[in-house]
C-alpha positions in Angstrom: -52.5 5.0 -73.6 -50.7 1.4 -72.3 -50.1 1.2 -69.1 -46.9 2.0 -68.1 -44.9 1.3 -64.6 -42.3 4.1 -63.6 -39.4 3.7 -61.4 -40.8 5.3 -58.2 -41.8 3.9 -55.0 -43.1 6.7 -52.2 -41.4 6.8 -49.0 -43.8 5.6 -46.1 -43.5 9.3 -44.9 -45.2 10.4 -48.2 -47.8 8.0 -48.8 -50.4 10.4 -46.8 -49.2 13.1 -49.1 -50.1 11.2 -52.1 -53.4 9.9 -51.2 -54.5 13.6 -49.9 -57.3 15.1 -52.4 -57.1 18.6 -51.4 -56.3 21.1 -53.5 -53.9 23.3 -51.7 -50.9 21.3 -50.2 -48.0 21.9 -48.3 -44.9 20.0 -47.1 -42.4 21.2 -44.8 -39.7 18.2 -44.6 -36.2 17.9 -43.3 -33.0 17.8 -45.8 -32.7 14.4 -47.7 -35.7 13.6 -47.0 -37.0 13.0 -51.0 -39.7 16.3 -51.2 -38.6 16.9 -54.5 -38.6 13.6 -56.3 -42.4 13.2 -54.5 -43.2 16.3 -56.2 -41.9 15.5 -59.7 -43.7 12.3 -59.5 -47.1 14.1 -58.5 -46.8 16.3 -61.5 -46.3 13.4 -63.7 -49.4 11.3 -62.3 -51.5 14.2 -62.2 -50.5 15.4 -66.0 -50.9 11.7 -67.2 -54.2 11.7 -65.5 -55.6 15.1 -67.0 -58.2 14.7 -69.4 -58.7 18.8 -69.9 -57.6 19.6 -73.6 -54.0 20.9 -73.7 -52.9 20.5 -69.8 -50.1 22.5 -68.2 -48.2 21.9 -65.4 -45.2 23.6 -63.3 -42.3 22.9 -61.1 -40.9 26.4 -59.6 -37.4 26.4 -58.1 -36.1 30.2 -56.1 -33.5 29.9 -59.3 -33.4 28.1 -62.9 -30.1 26.8 -62.2 -31.7 24.8 -59.2 -34.6 23.9 -61.5 -32.0 22.2 -64.1 -29.6 20.9 -61.8 -31.9 19.1 -59.4 -35.8 18.6 -60.7 -34.7 18.4 -64.4 -32.7 15.2 -64.1 -35.9 13.5 -61.6 -38.2 14.7 -64.4 -36.6 13.0 -67.7 -35.7 9.7 -65.4 -39.2 9.0 -63.7 -41.0 10.1 -66.9 -38.7 8.1 -69.3 -40.9 4.6 -69.4 -43.9 7.1 -70.9 -41.9 8.5 -73.2 -40.8 6.1 -74.8 -44.2 5.4 -76.4 -43.7 9.2 -77.5 -44.0 12.5 -76.8 -41.4 15.3 -76.5 -38.6 16.4 -74.7 -37.4 20.2 -74.6 -33.8 20.5 -73.2 -33.5 24.3 -73.9 -36.7 24.4 -72.4 -36.4 22.4 -69.8 -40.0 20.7 -70.7 -41.5 17.2 -71.1 -44.8 17.2 -73.3 -46.6 13.6 -73.0 -47.6 11.5 -75.8 -51.1 10.9 -75.3 -53.0 14.2 -74.1 -50.2 16.4 -75.2 -49.8 17.2 -71.5 -46.6 19.5 -70.6 -44.4 19.9 -67.3 -42.2 23.1 -67.3 -39.4 24.2 -65.1 -39.2 27.4 -64.0 -36.8 29.7 -61.6 -38.3 32.6 -59.7 -36.3 35.3 -60.2 -37.5 35.2 -63.6 -40.9 34.0 -62.5 -42.4 37.0 -65.6 -41.9 34.0 -67.5 -45.1 32.4 -66.1 -47.4 35.5 -66.2 -50.6 35.2 -68.3 -50.3 31.6 -68.6 -52.6 28.9 -67.6 -52.0 26.4 -65.2 -54.2 23.2 -63.8 -51.3 22.3 -61.2 -47.8 24.3 -59.9 -45.4 22.9 -57.6 -43.7 25.6 -55.4 -40.2 23.7 -54.3 -38.2 25.4 -51.6 -40.7 28.0 -50.5 -38.6 29.6 -48.1 -36.8 31.2 -51.0 -39.5 32.3 -53.2 -41.0 35.5 -52.4 -44.5 35.9 -51.8 -45.5 38.5 -54.7 -44.5 35.8 -57.0 -47.7 33.7 -55.2 -50.0 36.1 -55.1 -49.4 38.0 -58.8 -48.5 35.3 -60.9 -49.1 31.8 -59.4 -52.6 32.2 -58.0 -54.1 33.8 -61.2 -52.7 31.1 -63.3 -54.6 28.3 -61.6 -58.1 30.2 -61.2 -60.1 29.5 -64.3 -59.1 25.8 -64.6 -59.3 25.6 -60.8 -55.7 24.3 -60.8 -54.1 22.5 -57.9 -51.1 24.2 -55.9 -48.5 22.1 -54.0 -45.7 23.9 -51.7 -42.6 22.2 -49.7 -39.6 23.6 -48.5 -37.5 23.5 -45.0 -38.0 26.4 -42.1 -36.1 29.9 -42.6 -38.1 31.4 -40.2 -41.6 32.3 -40.3 -41.4 35.8 -42.2 -41.4 34.5 -45.9 -43.6 32.3 -47.8 -43.2 28.9 -46.7 -43.7 30.2 -42.9 -46.6 32.6 -44.0 -48.6 29.5 -45.7 -47.7 27.4 -43.0 -50.1 29.5 -40.5 -52.4 29.5 -43.0 -52.7 26.0 -43.3 -53.0 25.8 -39.7 -55.9 27.8 -39.2 -57.5 26.2 -42.6 -57.3 22.8 -42.4 -60.4 22.3 -44.4 -58.6 23.8 -47.3 -55.1 22.8 -47.1 -53.5 19.5 -46.4 -50.6 19.9 -43.8 -47.3 17.6 -43.4 -44.3 17.9 -41.4 -41.6 15.9 -41.4 -38.8 15.8 -39.3 -35.8 14.2 -39.5 -36.1 12.4 -35.9 -39.4 11.4 -36.9 -39.4 9.8 -40.4 -36.9 7.3 -40.0 -35.1 8.1 -43.6 -31.9 8.8 -42.0 -30.4 6.8 -39.6 -30.0 7.9 -36.1 -25.9 7.4 -36.4 -25.7 10.1 -39.5 -28.1 12.3 -37.5 -25.9 12.5 -34.3 -23.1 13.4 -36.6 -25.0 16.0 -38.1 -26.0 17.6 -35.0 -22.2 17.2 -33.1 -20.8 18.6 -36.7 -23.5 21.7 -36.9 -24.7 24.6 -34.8 -27.6 24.1 -32.8 -29.7 26.2 -34.5 -28.9 25.1 -37.9 -29.9 21.3 -36.9 -33.1 21.8 -35.2 -34.0 24.3 -38.1 -32.8 21.7 -41.3 -33.2 18.1 -39.5 -36.2 19.2 -37.0 -38.4 21.9 -39.0 -38.3 24.3 -36.5 -39.4 27.8 -37.7 -38.1 29.0 -34.2 -34.8 28.0 -34.4 -32.4 31.2 -34.5 -30.9 32.1 -37.8 -27.1 32.0 -38.0 -25.4 35.4 -37.7 -28.6 36.2 -35.9 -28.2 39.4 -33.5 -30.7 39.5 -31.3 -32.1 35.4 -31.8 -31.0 33.6 -28.8 -32.6 36.3 -26.9 -35.7 36.5 -28.8 -35.9 32.8 -28.4 -35.4 33.0 -24.4 -38.0 35.7 -24.3 -40.3 33.0 -26.0 -38.9 30.3 -23.4 -39.9 32.2 -20.6 -43.0 33.3 -21.9 -42.6 36.9 -22.3 -44.2 36.8 -25.9 -48.1 36.7 -24.6 -51.2 38.9 -24.6 -49.4 42.5 -23.6 -52.2 44.5 -22.7 -52.1 48.2 -23.1 -52.2 50.1 -19.4 -54.1 53.1 -19.7 -52.3 54.1 -16.3 -49.0 54.2 -17.5 -47.3 56.4 -20.1 -47.7 55.3 -24.3 -44.1 56.0 -26.2 -43.6 55.3 -29.7 -40.0 54.6 -31.4 -39.8 54.8 -35.2 -37.6 54.3 -38.6 -38.5 56.5 -41.3 -38.5 55.2 -45.0 -41.0 56.1 -48.2 -39.1 53.8 -50.8 -38.3 51.3 -47.8 -40.3 50.6 -45.1 -41.5 52.9 -42.2 -42.1 51.2 -38.4 -43.6 52.4 -35.6 -43.5 50.2 -32.4 -45.9 51.6 -29.1 -44.1 50.4 -25.8 -44.6 51.1 -22.3 -42.4 51.0 -18.7 -43.2 49.6 -15.9 -41.4 47.8 -12.9 -38.7 48.1 -14.7 -39.9 46.3 -18.1 -40.4 47.3 -21.3 -43.8 46.3 -23.0 -43.9 46.1 -26.4 -47.9 46.5 -26.7 -48.2 47.2 -30.7 -46.2 47.5 -33.8 -47.1 48.9 -37.5 -44.8 48.6 -40.7 -45.9 50.0 -44.2 -44.3 51.6 -47.4 -44.7 54.0 -50.0 -47.2 56.3 -47.6 -46.9 60.0 -47.3 -46.8 61.2 -43.4 -50.2 61.6 -43.4 -50.6 57.8 -43.1 -48.3 57.0 -40.3 -49.6 60.5 -38.5 -53.5 58.8 -39.5 -52.2 55.2 -37.2 -51.1 57.1 -34.6 -54.2 58.8 -33.9 -56.3 56.1 -34.6 -54.5 53.7 -31.6 -54.2 54.6 -28.0 -53.2 58.0 -26.6 -49.6 58.3 -27.2 -47.1 60.8 -24.7 -43.9 60.7 -27.0 -43.0 59.8 -30.3 -39.2 59.2 -30.7 -37.7 59.7 -34.0 -34.3 59.1 -36.1 -31.7 61.6 -36.9 -32.8 61.3 -40.0 -36.6 63.1 -39.2 -35.0 66.2 -39.8 -34.3 66.0 -43.8 -36.6 62.9 -44.8 -39.7 64.4 -46.2 -42.6 61.8 -47.2 -44.2 64.3 -49.2 -46.2 66.8 -48.0 -44.7 70.1 -49.4 -41.0 70.0 -48.4 -41.7 69.6 -44.9 -39.4 67.4 -43.0 -41.1 64.5 -41.2 -40.3 66.7 -38.0 -42.1 69.3 -39.3 -45.0 67.6 -40.5 -45.3 65.8 -36.7 -45.4 69.0 -35.2 -47.9 70.6 -36.9 -50.0 67.4 -36.5 -49.4 68.4 -32.9 -47.9 64.7 -31.9 -45.1 65.3 -29.1 -42.0 64.5 -30.6 -38.3 64.1 -29.8 -35.4 63.6 -32.2 -33.0 60.9 -30.8 -29.2 61.9 -31.7 -27.2 59.7 -34.5 -24.9 56.7 -32.9 -23.3 54.3 -34.3 -24.8 51.0 -35.4 -23.3 48.6 -33.1 -24.1 51.4 -30.1 -27.4 51.1 -30.8 -27.4 47.3 -30.8 -25.6 47.1 -27.7 -28.6 49.7 -25.9 -31.3 47.0 -27.9 -29.3 43.8 -26.2 -29.6 45.3 -22.6 -33.7 46.1 -22.9 -34.0 42.7 -24.4 -33.7 40.6 -21.3 -36.6 42.7 -19.5 -39.2 43.0 -22.7 -42.3 41.4 -23.1 -43.7 41.1 -26.2 -47.8 41.6 -27.1 -48.1 38.0 -29.3 -50.2 40.4 -31.9 -46.5 41.5 -32.7 -45.3 38.8 -34.8 -43.3 40.6 -37.6 -41.7 42.8 -35.0 -40.6 39.4 -33.0 -39.6 37.8 -36.6 -37.6 40.6 -37.6 -35.5 40.4 -34.4 -35.0 36.5 -34.5 -34.2 37.0 -38.3 -31.9 40.4 -38.4 -28.5 39.0 -39.2 -24.6 40.1 -39.5 -23.7 40.2 -43.2 -21.0 37.1 -44.2 -18.2 37.9 -45.6 -17.6 35.1 -48.3 -14.0 35.6 -48.6 -12.8 35.6 -45.4 -15.7 33.9 -44.2 -16.4 35.7 -40.9 -19.4 37.6 -40.3 -19.0 41.4 -40.7 -19.7 43.9 -37.6 -22.6 45.5 -39.8 -25.8 44.1 -40.3 -27.5 43.1 -43.2 -29.9 45.5 -44.7 -33.2 43.3 -45.6 -37.0 43.1 -44.2 -35.8 43.0 -40.5 -34.1 46.3 -40.9 -36.4 48.6 -40.2 -38.3 47.3 -37.4 -34.9 46.4 -35.7 -33.8 50.3 -35.8 -36.9 51.3 -34.5 -36.1 48.7 -31.8 -32.8 50.0 -31.1 -34.5 53.8 -30.2 -36.2 52.2 -27.3 -32.6 50.9 -26.3 -31.2 54.5 -26.9 -34.0 56.1 -24.7 -33.6 54.0 -22.1 -29.7 53.6 -22.2 -28.8 52.9 -18.2 -27.3 55.6 -16.4 -25.5 55.0 -12.9 -26.9 56.9 -10.1 -25.0 58.2 -7.4 -25.6 54.9 -5.1 -23.9 53.1 -7.7 -27.5 51.2 -8.5 -28.2 50.6 -12.2 -31.0 51.7 -13.8 -32.8 52.2 -16.8 -33.7 55.8 -17.5 -34.8 58.0 -20.0 -32.2 59.7 -22.1 -32.8 63.2 -22.5 -34.2 63.3 -25.9 -33.1 66.4 -28.1 -34.7 68.7 -30.2 -34.0 69.2 -33.8 -32.4 72.7 -33.0 -30.7 71.1 -30.1 -28.8 68.7 -32.4 -27.9 71.0 -35.2 -27.4 74.3 -33.3 -26.7 73.4 -29.6 -29.1 73.8 -26.7 -28.1 77.7 -26.2 -29.4 78.7 -29.7 -32.0 81.2 -30.0 -33.7 80.3 -33.1 -37.1 78.8 -32.0 -37.5 76.6 -35.6 -35.2 76.6 -38.5 -36.9 73.4 -40.1 
């Protein structure tokens, strides 16, 4: 092919990105840094240089319309000098085919990622990785790269740790020999003028600015219910190594689900503190699985479960969760139903005195990301939390708050105390019921 010059000059911030030769790379970049342009040009260059038969390269955005509105225009613009010598542009498929080696570059949306299943690929760019499910990577993207030893390139802007981008950044930090990792903060790149950054900072909530322009994965999410308190716990050093103390009682609190997730939190109390020592979450498992988990860890003095333990089954021959736990000789108490707002307020009261083992990162991320729903019409946050991946751990944490709800002493000193937990009979038939079991 004749020498062709494309209309792209890398910004200084992206020169190390273009010269790195690692198979896996990830860039976390502030808004308007130019990460999509850099990735499109990497795709073009790799496609031009590939000497394999019928090379295939892909660009994946969270939504197909996003790929079309942004990346497609860039791809046609920067590839135009090459396509003048032949090749093909397919507007309906959002793909181009290069003239000299039949290499194709095609754009996809993750909402229909199944279109990529079973295809081979020599290289794939995942853009805005914080908005793409991890299962797309593990079940579709990685298998497509395997037989041709293809490369993977991921980019995005932070939105907490509990998403594909955040998890891959953690992986890249642990394995720098395999991954090229680049984090571009607006205060460091010089791409956006300082006076404009000052203007953006003045107009935006602090957490949004830290997230969007300073690439802060720990910035509290807008509308977050517990975000500021979790950030305070981290700043205070209350997210650290919290050892199990065998001299103290151990309790668990639960949120229950089968198709949805079941979450369990292990905790202890000492000197007015709540010490979170362990957590576990899974889905699609029967109750025996969770009973085995409980029995495999430290001894538990009491398991606190929500009121729906009376009628949720998690398999086991039609027996309720409560009855299965009793049959397994676990100590269990059912916490009476309350409003979601009461549960949230109870949790907020214990958070200033809560310590978290740093191994409970998924619980911490859940508490940080738990949000009120946003009403797009009224432009206000509703009083109801959004039900998503973060809900299960947060519901289990709120059980702790209910159990430790503050009660006033005769001397008017406020001190966290255990609520009197209720058995299932007491909830449905009252404390004076002569019936020993109606489950």
